C-alpha positions, 0 to 999 in steps of 0.5 A: 467446390464451394468453400464453407462460410466461416463466421467469426465473432470478434466481440470481446465478451464483457465482464459478467455483471456478477463479477463486476458486482463482486469487485465493487463489493471487495473494494467497499470492504477494503475501504471499510477495513481501512476506515475501521483501522484509522478510527481505532488508532491502527496507524499509531499501533503500527508505528509502535510495532515499527519502532519495536521491529527496528529495535529487534532487527526484524526486516520481515516484520518491518517490511510488512508493517511499512507496506500496511502503513503505505496502504493506510496513508494513501490519500489520507492526509490525517494518516500522513500527519500522524506518521510525520508526528510519530517521526516515522520517516526518520525511523525509516531512514534509520532502517535504511542504515541497518546492516542487513545481509539478506535477500529480503533486504531488497523488498524492504528497501522497495517498501520503504521507498514506496512509503516515503514517496507517499509521505512526501508527495503532494495531493493532486490539487496542490500540484501546479503541473 
């Protein structure tokens, strides 16, 4: 009795070109939105909202604003300088000292850590290693 020959195609299908085009368009839209916020002083407005959210002791709003500021300041030295001039790192340290007894506090700590890491990091071209 002869065994049937089974042909297995082991090629991994490539990403359809339409999906790749959609991904590229989405990246362009995200970048355009970031640029628009930067041009319209969105970073300054978010810094003001952060100050008010801290005064009102609203950890959820603080977390959202901190994450937005992190996204906007990644790779943008001007945004980092503006946040430093507005004393945002000192404000974040003050938030860390707030007495929060919620499960959401962990997410807030993580977002603050990420933003402080972005603000204190050096650009790749300045690194010696």
